[in-house]
DRENPA-3360 file (N, C-alpha, C; in nm, 2 decimals, always signed):
BEGIN
1 = XXXXXXXX = +0.74/+5.21/+0.39/+0.86/+5.15/+0.28/+0.90/+5.04/+0.35 ~ +0.97/+5.06/+0.52/+0.95/+4.90/+0.60/+0.86/+4.81/+0.56 ~ +0.72/+4.83/+0.55/+0.61/+4.77/+0.48/+0.65/+4.69/+0.35 ~ +0.63/+4.77/+0.27/+0.70/+4.69/+0.18/+0.81/+4.65/+0.15 ~ +0.93/+4.65/+0.19/+1.05/+4.60/+0.21/+1.01/+4.45/+0.33 ~ +0.95/+4.47/+0.37/+0.89/+4.34/+0.44/+0.84/+4.29/+0.37 ~ +0.79/+4.31/+0.32/+0.65/+4.29/+0.20/+0.77/+4.17/+0.08 ~ +0.81/+4.27/+0.10/+0.90/+4.17/+0.00/+1.01/+4.08/+0.02;
9 = XXXXXXXX = +1.09/+4.11/+0.16/+1.10/+4.02/+0.23/+1.08/+3.83/+0.26 ~ +0.99/+3.89/+0.22/+0.85/+3.76/+0.29/+0.82/+3.67/+0.15 ~ +0.80/+3.76/+0.06/+0.81/+3.68/-0.07/+0.88/+3.58/-0.10 ~ +1.02/+3.69/-0.11/+1.16/+3.61/-0.14/+1.19/+3.51/-0.02 ~ +1.13/+3.51/+0.07/+1.13/+3.41/+0.19/+1.08/+3.28/+0.19 ~ +0.94/+3.30/+0.10/+0.87/+3.14/-0.01/+0.96/+3.10/-0.04 ~ +0.99/+3.21/-0.20/+1.10/+3.19/-0.33/+1.21/+3.03/-0.24 ~ +1.21/+3.17/-0.15/+1.40/+3.07/-0.12/+1.37/+2.96/+0.03;
17 = XXXXXXXX = +1.20/+2.94/-0.02/+1.18/+2.84/+0.12/+1.15/+2.72/+0.02 ~ +1.08/+2.77/-0.14/+1.01/+2.66/-0.18/+1.17/+2.62/-0.25 ~ +1.20/+2.69/-0.28/+1.35/+2.59/-0.39/+1.44/+2.49/-0.26 ~ +1.44/+2.51/-0.15/+1.53/+2.45/-0.04/+1.43/+2.30/-0.08 ~ +1.26/+2.35/-0.02/+1.16/+2.21/+0.01/+1.19/+2.16/-0.12 ~ +1.22/+2.17/-0.23/+1.25/+2.12/-0.36/+1.36/+2.02/-0.37 ~ +1.48/+2.08/-0.26/+1.59/+2.00/-0.26/+1.63/+1.92/-0.18 ~ +1.51/+1.94/-0.13/+1.54/+1.80/-0.05/+1.44/+1.69/-0.06;
25 = XXXXXXXX = +1.37/+1.74/-0.10/+1.31/+1.58/-0.23/+1.40/+1.57/-0.33 ~ +1.44/+1.66/-0.44/+1.53/+1.57/-0.50/+1.65/+1.51/-0.48 ~ +1.70/+1.58/-0.34/+1.88/+1.48/-0.28/+1.86/+1.37/-0.23 ~ +1.69/+1.34/-0.18/+1.69/+1.23/-0.11/+1.63/+1.10/-0.27 ~ +1.58/+1.14/-0.34/+1.59/+1.10/-0.45/+1.73/+1.03/-0.53 ~ +1.84/+1.18/-0.60/+1.86/+1.12/-0.59/+1.96/+0.98/-0.45 ~ +1.97/+0.99/-0.34/+2.05/+0.87/-0.30/+2.00/+0.79/-0.25 ~ +1.80/+0.77/-0.26/+1.75/+0.67/-0.30/+1.80/+0.56/-0.46;
33 = XXXXXXXX = +1.91/+0.65/-0.56/+1.91/+0.55/-0.67/+1.78/+0.60/-0.77 ~ +1.77/+0.72/-0.82/+1.67/+0.79/-0.82/+1.75/+0.78/-0.99 ~ +1.69/+0.94/-1.11/+1.77/+0.98/-1.20/+1.74/+1.12/-1.17 ~ +1.72/+1.28/-1.16/+1.65/+1.35/-1.20/+1.63/+1.40/-1.37 ~ +1.53/+1.42/-1.33/+1.44/+1.51/-1.49/+1.38/+1.62/-1.51 ~ +1.35/+1.69/-1.37/+1.26/+1.80/-1.34/+1.26/+1.89/-1.24 ~ +1.35/+2.00/-1.26/+1.35/+2.10/-1.12/+1.25/+2.26/-1.19 ~ +1.14/+2.19/-1.08/+1.15/+2.40/-1.10/+1.04/+2.47/-0.97;
41 = XXXXXXXX = +1.06/+2.62/-1.01/+1.03/+2.66/-0.94/+0.99/+2.85/-0.96 ~ +0.92/+2.87/-0.99/+0.77/+2.97/-1.09/+0.79/+2.87/-1.19 ~ +0.86/+3.02/-1.31/+0.76/+3.03/-1.44/+0.97/+2.95/-1.46 ~ +1.00/+2.89/-1.42/+1.17/+2.86/-1.44/+1.22/+2.74/-1.46 ~ +1.20/+2.67/-1.56/+1.24/+2.50/-1.48/+1.42/+2.47/-1.55 ~ +1.42/+2.36/-1.46/+1.56/+2.30/-1.55/+1.48/+2.17/-1.57 ~ +1.50/+2.05/-1.66/+1.45/+1.95/-1.68/+1.56/+1.83/-1.84 ~ +1.51/+1.73/-1.79/+1.62/+1.57/-1.90/+1.58/+1.61/-2.03;
49 = XXXXXXXX = +1.62/+1.57/-2.13/+1.54/+1.56/-2.26/+1.59/+1.50/-2.31 ~ +1.53/+1.43/-2.39/+1.51/+1.25/-2.46/+1.67/+1.18/-2.51 ~ +1.77/+1.26/-2.51/+1.85/+1.22/-2.50/+1.94/+1.25/-2.38 ~ +1.96/+1.33/-2.30/+1.95/+1.29/-2.11/+2.07/+1.38/-2.07 ~ +2.01/+1.54/-2.10/+2.10/+1.64/-2.14/+2.00/+1.74/-2.09 ~ +2.03/+1.78/-1.96/+1.96/+1.93/-1.92/+1.90/+2.11/-1.97 ~ +1.87/+2.06/-1.99/+1.85/+2.25/-2.01/+1.73/+2.31/-1.99 ~ +1.72/+2.45/-1.95/+1.65/+2.56/-1.90/+1.51/+2.58/-1.97;
57 = XXXXXXXX = +1.46/+2.58/-1.95/+1.32/+2.64/-2.06/+1.24/+2.70/-1.93 ~ +1.12/+2.75/-1.95/+1.02/+2.85/-1.91/+0.88/+2.74/-1.85 ~ +0.89/+2.73/-1.85/+0.72/+2.62/-1.71/+0.59/+2.73/-1.73 ~ +0.48/+2.68/-1.87/+0.40/+2.74/-1.85/+0.26/+2.72/-1.77 ~ +0.27/+2.66/-1.70/+0.16/+2.58/-1.60/+0.19/+2.66/-1.50 ~ +0.12/+2.69/-1.47/+0.09/+2.74/-1.32/+0.06/+2.68/-1.23 ~ +0.01/+2.49/-1.23/+0.01/+2.51/-1.10/+0.13/+2.38/-1.06 ~ +0.26/+2.40/-1.16/+0.36/+2.38/-1.13/+0.45/+2.48/-1.08;
65 = XXXXXXXX = +0.45/+2.60/-1.03/+0.54/+2.72/-1.02/+0.58/+2.74/-0.92 ~ +0.44/+2.68/-0.73/+0.54/+2.72/-0.65/+0.60/+2.63/-0.58 ~ +0.62/+2.55/-0.70/+0.73/+2.39/-0.67/+0.72/+2.27/-0.73 ~ +0.86/+2.22/-0.77/+0.82/+2.10/-0.86/+0.97/+2.01/-0.91 ~ +0.98/+1.88/-0.84/+1.13/+1.85/-0.86/+1.08/+1.71/-0.88 ~ +1.09/+1.67/-1.01/+1.06/+1.49/-1.03/+1.26/+1.44/-1.04 ~ +1.21/+1.37/-0.95/+1.34/+1.21/-1.03/+1.27/+1.11/-1.04 ~ +1.31/+1.02/-1.14/+1.28/+0.86/-1.18/+1.31/+0.76/-1.14;
73 = XXXXXXXX = +1.29/+0.62/-1.07/+1.32/+0.55/-1.07/+1.40/+0.47/-1.16 ~ +1.52/+0.36/-1.18/+1.60/+0.38/-1.26/+1.54/+0.25/-1.32 ~ +1.45/+0.16/-1.22/+1.38/+0.04/-1.29/+1.26/+0.00/-1.18 ~ +1.17/-0.06/-1.27/+1.06/-0.11/-1.23/+1.03/-0.25/-1.19 ~ +1.13/-0.30/-1.18/+1.16/-0.45/-1.17/+1.07/-0.44/-1.02 ~ +1.09/-0.42/-0.91/+1.05/-0.45/-0.73/+1.01/-0.30/-0.72 ~ +0.85/-0.32/-0.81/+0.76/-0.23/-0.80/+0.76/-0.10/-0.64 ~ +0.72/-0.20/-0.58/+0.72/-0.23/-0.46/+0.86/-0.15/-0.34;
81 = XXXXXXXX = +0.97/-0.19/-0.38/+1.06/-0.17/-0.35/+1.07/-0.02/-0.38 ~ +1.03/+0.00/-0.50/+1.07/+0.20/-0.50/+0.92/+0.26/-0.51 ~ +0.80/+0.21/-0.47/+0.74/+0.31/-0.44/+0.79/+0.28/-0.31 ~ +0.83/+0.24/-0.24/+0.83/+0.25/-0.07/+0.97/+0.35/-0.09 ~ +1.09/+0.40/-0.18/+1.13/+0.47/-0.20/+1.11/+0.61/-0.23 ~ +0.95/+0.57/-0.31/+0.92/+0.72/-0.35/+0.86/+0.74/-0.26 ~ +0.77/+0.71/-0.13/+0.73/+0.73/-0.01/+0.89/+0.81/+0.04 ~ +1.01/+0.78/+0.10/+1.08/+0.79/+0.16/+1.14/+0.97/+0.09;
89 = XXXXXXXX = +1.15/+0.96/-0.06/+1.18/+1.15/-0.12/+1.05/+1.22/-0.07 ~ +0.92/+1.14/-0.08/+0.83/+1.18/-0.06/+0.83/+1.31/+0.12 ~ +0.92/+1.26/+0.17/+0.92/+1.30/+0.34/+1.09/+1.38/+0.31 ~ +1.14/+1.36/+0.23/+1.25/+1.44/+0.25/+1.18/+1.58/+0.21 ~ +1.15/+1.69/+0.09/+1.08/+1.80/+0.08/+1.05/+1.84/+0.23 ~ +0.96/+1.79/+0.35/+0.89/+1.85/+0.42/+0.99/+1.87/+0.55 ~ +1.06/+1.74/+0.55/+1.17/+1.75/+0.66/+1.28/+1.81/+0.68 ~ +1.33/+1.86/+0.52/+1.40/+1.92/+0.49/+1.38/+2.13/+0.55;
97 = XXXXXXXX = +1.26/+2.11/+0.56/+1.20/+2.30/+0.54/+1.19/+2.26/+0.70 ~ +1.17/+2.22/+0.79/+1.10/+2.19/+0.90/+1.30/+2.15/+0.98 ~ +1.38/+2.08/+0.93/+1.55/+2.12/+1.00/+1.56/+2.29/+0.97 ~ +1.58/+2.31/+0.80/+1.62/+2.46/+0.79/+1.55/+2.56/+0.94 ~ +1.40/+2.55/+0.84/+1.34/+2.64/+0.96/+1.38/+2.62/+1.13 ~ +1.38/+2.57/+1.17/+1.40/+2.55/+1.31/+1.55/+2.58/+1.32 ~ +1.57/+2.59/+1.24/+1.74/+2.65/+1.30/+1.76/+2.78/+1.29 ~ +1.69/+2.84/+1.13/+1.64/+2.95/+1.10/+1.59/+3.01/+1.23;
105 = XXXXXXXX = +1.49/+2.99/+1.31/+1.38/+3.02/+1.37/+1.56/+3.04/+1.56 ~ +1.55/+2.95/+1.53/+1.72/+2.94/+1.67/+1.81/+3.05/+1.65 ~ +1.88/+3.07/+1.53/+1.99/+3.21/+1.56/+1.93/+3.30/+1.48 ~ +1.81/+3.30/+1.46/+1.75/+3.45/+1.43/+1.71/+3.55/+1.53 ~ +1.63/+3.44/+1.62/+1.58/+3.41/+1.76/+1.71/+3.48/+1.92 ~ +1.87/+3.41/+1.81/+2.00/+3.47/+1.92/+2.00/+3.59/+1.90 ~ +2.01/+3.62/+1.81/+2.06/+3.78/+1.72/+2.01/+3.86/+1.72 ~ +1.82/+3.85/+1.73/+1.78/+3.94/+1.74/+1.72/+3.95/+1.61;
113 = XXXXXXXX = +1.71/+3.89/+1.53/+1.75/+3.99/+1.40/+1.59/+3.90/+1.31 ~ +1.52/+4.02/+1.29/+1.36/+3.98/+1.23/+1.33/+3.86/+1.12 ~ +1.36/+3.93/+1.05/+1.43/+3.91/+0.89/+1.43/+3.73/+0.93 ~ +1.54/+3.62/+0.97/+1.56/+3.56/+1.06/+1.50/+3.48/+1.06 ~ +1.35/+3.57/+1.18/+1.30/+3.47/+1.22/+1.15/+3.42/+1.19 ~ +1.14/+3.51/+1.04/+1.05/+3.50/+0.96/+1.11/+3.45/+0.84 ~ +1.21/+3.45/+0.79/+1.28/+3.30/+0.66/+1.22/+3.17/+0.79 ~ +1.28/+3.19/+0.91/+1.23/+3.06/+0.98/+1.12/+2.98/+1.00;
121 = XXXXXXXX = +0.96/+3.11/+0.98/+0.93/+3.07/+1.03/+0.83/+3.07/+0.91 ~ +0.86/+3.07/+0.83/+0.79/+3.03/+0.66/+0.83/+2.97/+0.63 ~ +0.95/+2.91/+0.64/+1.02/+2.79/+0.59/+0.95/+2.70/+0.69 ~ +0.98/+2.66/+0.85/+0.91/+2.58/+0.85/+0.74/+2.59/+0.89 ~ +0.69/+2.65/+0.89/+0.55/+2.64/+0.78/+0.49/+2.56/+0.71 ~ +0.56/+2.60/+0.60/+0.62/+2.52/+0.46/+0.63/+2.40/+0.50 ~ +0.73/+2.38/+0.54/+0.75/+2.21/+0.57/+0.61/+2.13/+0.67 ~ +0.53/+2.17/+0.77/+0.49/+2.12/+0.86/+0.35/+2.14/+0.83;
129 = XXXXXXXX = +0.30/+2.22/+0.67/+0.20/+2.19/+0.56/+0.20/+2.07/+0.49 ~ +0.27/+2.10/+0.41/+0.35/+1.94/+0.35/+0.33/+1.86/+0.41 ~ +0.32/+1.85/+0.57/+0.29/+1.71/+0.61/+0.19/+1.69/+0.58 ~ +0.12/+1.84/+0.65/-0.09/+1.72/+0.66/-0.12/+1.67/+0.55 ~ -0.22/+1.54/+0.58/-0.30/+1.44/+0.47/-0.36/+1.54/+0.37 ~ -0.43/+1.62/+0.32/-0.51/+1.73/+0.25/-0.44/+1.66/+0.14 ~ -0.55/+1.72/+0.02/-0.54/+1.76/-0.09/-0.57/+1.89/-0.17 ~ -0.49/+1.93/-0.22/-0.44/+2.05/-0.24/-0.47/+2.05/-0.46;
137 = XXXXXXXX = -0.57/+2.09/-0.45/-0.57/+2.13/-0.68/-0.54/+1.93/-0.73 ~ -0.47/+1.99/-0.79/-0.46/+1.85/-0.84/-0.36/+1.76/-0.78 ~ -0.31/+1.81/-0.66/-0.24/+1.68/-0.64/-0.27/+1.69/-0.49 ~ -0.22/+1.59/-0.39/-0.23/+1.57/-0.27/-0.10/+1.58/-0.19 ~ -0.08/+1.62/-0.05/+0.00/+1.69/+0.02/+0.15/+1.60/+0.05 ~ +0.26/+1.63/+0.01/+0.40/+1.52/+0.08/+0.30/+1.39/+0.14 ~ +0.26/+1.49/+0.27/+0.19/+1.34/+0.34/+0.09/+1.27/+0.30 ~ +0.01/+1.36/+0.26/-0.09/+1.21/+0.26/-0.07/+1.17/+0.12;
145 = XXXXXXXX = +0.00/+1.17/+0.01/+0.02/+1.07/-0.10/+0.10/+0.93/+0.02 ~ +0.21/+1.02/+0.09/+0.26/+0.91/+0.19/+0.22/+0.88/+0.27 ~ +0.09/+0.84/+0.32/-0.03/+0.78/+0.36/-0.09/+0.71/+0.31 ~ -0.10/+0.72/+0.12/-0.16/+0.69/+0.07/-0.13/+0.64/-0.01 ~ +0.04/+0.55/+0.02/+0.12/+0.52/-0.03/+0.11/+0.32/+0.10 ~ +0.12/+0.47/+0.19/+0.14/+0.33/+0.33/+0.01/+0.25/+0.41 ~ -0.17/+0.29/+0.33/-0.20/+0.22/+0.34/-0.26/+0.14/+0.27 ~ -0.31/+0.04/+0.31/-0.30/-0.10/+0.19/-0.40/-0.07/+0.10;
153 = XXXXXXXX = -0.52/-0.02/+0.16/-0.66/+0.04/+0.09/-0.63/+0.14/-0.04 ~ -0.54/+0.28/-0.01/-0.48/+0.33/-0.14/-0.36/+0.26/-0.20 ~ -0.31/+0.19/-0.12/-0.17/+0.18/-0.16/-0.14/+0.12/-0.34 ~ -0.27/+0.02/-0.32/-0.31/-0.02/-0.49/-0.28/+0.06/-0.62 ~ -0.36/+0.23/-0.58/-0.39/+0.31/-0.66/-0.27/+0.40/-0.65 ~ -0.24/+0.39/-0.57/-0.07/+0.48/-0.62/+0.02/+0.38/-0.65 ~ +0.06/+0.29/-0.61/+0.16/+0.17/-0.75/+0.06/+0.19/-0.84 ~ -0.05/+0.20/-0.89/-0.13/+0.23/-1.02/-0.05/+0.31/-1.10;
161 = XXXXXXXX = -0.04/+0.44/-1.04/-0.04/+0.57/-1.09/+0.12/+0.57/-1.18 ~ +0.20/+0.53/-0.99/+0.39/+0.50/-0.98/+0.43/+0.46/-1.11 ~ +0.30/+0.34/-1.12/+0.36/+0.24/-1.27/+0.37/+0.32/-1.38 ~ +0.19/+0.36/-1.41/+0.24/+0.40/-1.50/+0.29/+0.59/-1.56 ~ +0.34/+0.65/-1.50/+0.35/+0.75/-1.52/+0.50/+0.73/-1.54 ~ +0.57/+0.62/-1.48/+0.74/+0.56/-1.42/+0.77/+0.54/-1.55 ~ +0.66/+0.40/-1.59/+0.68/+0.35/-1.74/+0.68/+0.40/-1.84 ~ +0.64/+0.55/-1.88/+0.66/+0.63/-1.94/+0.82/+0.71/-2.02;
169 = XXXXXXXX = +0.81/+0.67/-2.12/+0.96/+0.69/-2.17/+0.95/+0.76/-2.29 ~ +1.00/+0.93/-2.29/+1.03/+1.00/-2.44/+0.82/+1.04/-2.46 ~ +0.75/+1.03/-2.31/+0.65/+1.12/-2.36/+0.56/+0.99/-2.47 ~ +0.61/+0.89/-2.45/+0.52/+0.76/-2.45/+0.45/+0.72/-2.34 ~ +0.33/+0.66/-2.39/+0.28/+0.58/-2.29/+0.16/+0.47/-2.35 ~ +0.27/+0.40/-2.48/+0.19/+0.28/-2.52/+0.31/+0.18/-2.42 ~ +0.34/+0.15/-2.39/+0.39/+0.02/-2.26/+0.31/+0.09/-2.08 ~ +0.22/+0.17/-2.11/+0.15/+0.12/-2.01/+0.05/+0.02/-1.91;
177 = XXXXXXXX = +0.07/+0.01/-1.79/+0.04/-0.13/-1.82/-0.12/-0.17/-1.81 ~ -0.22/-0.19/-1.85/-0.36/-0.15/-1.95/-0.48/-0.21/-1.76 ~ -0.38/-0.29/-1.66/-0.43/-0.40/-1.52/-0.41/-0.20/-1.45 ~ -0.31/-0.14/-1.48/-0.27/-0.03/-1.43/-0.41/+0.10/-1.42 ~ -0.45/+0.13/-1.57/-0.53/+0.20/-1.63/-0.66/+0.15/-1.52 ~ -0.72/-0.01/-1.55/-0.88/+0.03/-1.54/-0.86/+0.02/-1.35 ~ -0.78/-0.03/-1.30/-0.69/+0.03/-1.15/-0.82/+0.19/-1.09 ~ -0.70/+0.27/-1.18/-0.76/+0.36/-1.16/-0.91/+0.41/-1.17;
185 = XXXXXXXX = -0.90/+0.37/-1.35/-1.09/+0.40/-1.38/-1.22/+0.34/-1.28 ~ -1.19/+0.23/-1.27/-1.26/+0.17/-1.21/-1.26/+0.22/-1.00 ~ -1.21/+0.30/-0.95/-1.19/+0.34/-0.87/-1.30/+0.49/-0.88 ~ -1.38/+0.43/-0.72/-1.46/+0.64/-0.67/-1.44/+0.72/-0.71 ~ -1.36/+0.73/-0.67/-1.24/+0.88/-0.67/-1.28/+0.94/-0.75 ~ -1.37/+1.06/-0.85/-1.38/+1.10/-0.95/-1.27/+1.15/-1.04 ~ -1.18/+1.18/-0.93/-1.04/+1.22/-0.97/-0.85/+1.13/-1.01 ~ -0.93/+1.02/-0.94/-0.81/+0.93/-0.95/-0.92/+0.85/-1.11;
193 = XXXXXXXX = -1.04/+0.82/-1.11/-1.16/+0.83/-1.23/-1.08/+0.88/-1.38 ~ -1.10/+1.03/-1.37/-1.06/+1.10/-1.51/-0.91/+1.09/-1.53 ~ -0.83/+1.07/-1.41/-0.69/+1.04/-1.42/-0.63/+0.92/-1.57 ~ -0.74/+0.82/-1.44/-0.76/+0.66/-1.53/-0.79/+0.70/-1.77 ~ -0.86/+0.77/-1.74/-0.91/+0.75/-1.93/-0.82/+0.86/-1.90 ~ -0.75/+1.02/-1.82/-0.64/+1.02/-1.89/-0.55/+0.97/-1.98 ~ -0.50/+0.92/-1.86/-0.38/+0.77/-1.89/-0.40/+0.70/-2.02 ~ -0.58/+0.63/-2.04/-0.58/+0.51/-2.15/-0.53/+0.61/-2.26;
201 = XXXXXXXX = -0.64/+0.76/-2.26/-0.67/+0.83/-2.40/-0.49/+0.79/-2.45 ~ -0.35/+0.91/-2.34/-0.30/+0.87/-2.39/-0.17/+0.74/-2.43 ~ -0.30/+0.60/-2.41/-0.19/+0.50/-2.41/-0.25/+0.44/-2.60 ~ -0.42/+0.52/-2.62/-0.46/+0.47/-2.73/-0.33/+0.56/-2.80 ~ -0.35/+0.69/-2.79/-0.27/+0.78/-2.85/-0.15/+0.72/-2.98 ~ -0.07/+0.74/-2.80/+0.12/+0.64/-2.81/+0.08/+0.50/-2.97 ~ -0.03/+0.40/-2.89/-0.01/+0.25/-3.01/-0.10/+0.30/-3.09 ~ -0.11/+0.42/-3.14/-0.25/+0.49/-3.31/-0.33/+0.38/-3.29;
209 = XXXXXXXX = -0.44/+0.38/-3.18/-0.56/+0.33/-3.13/-0.65/+0.43/-3.20 ~ -0.74/+0.41/-3.21/-0.87/+0.55/-3.23/-0.96/+0.55/-3.05 ~ -1.04/+0.59/-2.98/-1.09/+0.66/-2.88/-1.24/+0.68/-2.91 ~ -1.34/+0.53/-2.85/-1.38/+0.53/-2.92/-1.52/+0.72/-2.80 ~ -1.65/+0.73/-2.93/-1.74/+0.77/-2.81/-1.75/+0.78/-2.67 ~ -1.77/+0.70/-2.65/-1.84/+0.68/-2.52/-1.73/+0.69/-2.43 ~ -1.66/+0.67/-2.42/-1.51/+0.70/-2.31/-1.56/+0.85/-2.34 ~ -1.53/+0.96/-2.42/-1.49/+1.08/-2.42/-1.65/+1.13/-2.32;
217 = XXXXXXXX = -1.77/+1.05/-2.33/-1.88/+1.07/-2.27/-1.86/+1.09/-2.15 ~ -1.77/+0.92/-2.08/-1.75/+0.93/-1.90/-1.66/+1.05/-1.92 ~ -1.56/+1.07/-1.95/-1.49/+1.14/-1.94/-1.57/+1.32/-1.92 ~ -1.66/+1.36/-2.00/-1.76/+1.50/-2.00/-1.82/+1.50/-1.87 ~ -1.87/+1.37/-1.87/-1.96/+1.34/-1.71/-1.80/+1.36/-1.58 ~ -1.74/+1.35/-1.63/-1.58/+1.36/-1.51/-1.55/+1.41/-1.44 ~ -1.59/+1.53/-1.53/-1.54/+1.69/-1.60/-1.60/+1.76/-1.43 ~ -1.71/+1.76/-1.45/-1.83/+1.88/-1.35/-1.78/+1.83/-1.19;
225 = XXXXXXXX = -1.70/+1.68/-1.18/-1.71/+1.66/-1.04/-1.55/+1.68/-1.05 ~ -1.48/+1.74/-1.15/-1.25/+1.71/-1.13/-1.24/+1.88/-1.09 ~ -1.19/+1.95/-0.98/-1.11/+2.07/-1.04/-1.04/+2.13/-1.12 ~ -1.10/+2.23/-1.20/-1.01/+2.30/-1.26/-0.83/+2.26/-1.29 ~ -0.78/+2.28/-1.15/-0.66/+2.21/-1.19/-0.59/+2.08/-1.26 ~ -0.69/+2.01/-1.19/-0.64/+1.87/-1.26/-0.71/+1.90/-1.43 ~ -0.79/+1.96/-1.46/-0.81/+1.89/-1.63/-0.76/+2.00/-1.67 ~ -0.71/+2.11/-1.60/-0.61/+2.20/-1.69/-0.42/+2.12/-1.72;
233 = XXXXXXXX = -0.36/+2.09/-1.58/-0.26/+2.00/-1.57/-0.30/+1.85/-1.67 ~ -0.38/+1.82/-1.68/-0.46/+1.67/-1.73/-0.51/+1.65/-1.85 ~ -0.50/+1.76/-1.92/-0.60/+1.80/-2.06/-0.65/+1.73/-2.17 ~ -0.74/+1.62/-2.14/-0.80/+1.54/-2.29/-0.84/+1.60/-2.37 ~ -0.78/+1.62/-2.56/-0.80/+1.76/-2.61/-0.90/+1.66/-2.66 ~ -0.98/+1.74/-2.76/-1.03/+1.68/-2.84/-1.04/+1.60/-2.99 ~ -0.95/+1.67/-3.02/-0.84/+1.57/-3.17/-0.84/+1.39/-3.14 ~ -0.84/+1.35/-2.97/-0.81/+1.22/-2.93/-0.94/+1.21/-3.02;
241 = XXXXX = -1.04/+1.19/-3.11/-1.19/+1.20/-3.10/-1.14/+1.09/-3.17 ~ -1.27/+1.00/-3.21/-1.28/+0.78/-3.26/-1.25/+0.84/-3.45 ~ -1.19/+0.83/-3.47/-1.18/+0.82/-3.66/-1.21/+0.67/-3.68 ~ -1.33/+0.68/-3.76/-1.45/+0.65/-3.81/-1.28/+0.55/-3.94 ~ -1.31/+0.43/-3.93/-1.23/+0.32/-4.04/-1.26/+0.30/-4.13;
% end
């Protein structure tokens, strides 16, 4: 029975730690002048609709269940400034986890509470793990994304991704910059190249343009080199097929 309670406590601690982590991203985003648009923990989420109202919903993308928060820059006139602000937002989550984790550990040790020590260790571990610059499925870790923004050779790719995603309003990509899309397509990394074709399809769809079979041939070639988590989140559907004029 004690073992079962311990397991349940660890699961609950992980969920709470994830909530703290995402709140760290959200708070820094709001402080940087970004606006809220999405918060997901497990299958539960809240997001801002096209009318600016917040509503609860069930998130069916399992890849986002560990936790995901989204804040959007109010304008992209100074793209480099907005990107640097975004890099600070990336660190907000891990740093909040580390701070809360350390505090919980110290307090837990001082009062000899194993449960509080376990919570602190899980929260601290989550923060430190997210700072390790690695790719985890469809996404880079917070530390990995931060490093890519700061490094000259990868900053242009991160800038292109940032501008494409945040120039889209109301789920339309009609205004996505074609040069940014080409920056992704011309990248040697399969996942980034796939993302370029994904946004190309969305842009063409938003503009009512047809998509050539040559594009789908390249997409299908890339699918063998891209993790399934990426294909699940960024699904290029076959109903975008070229229509005969």
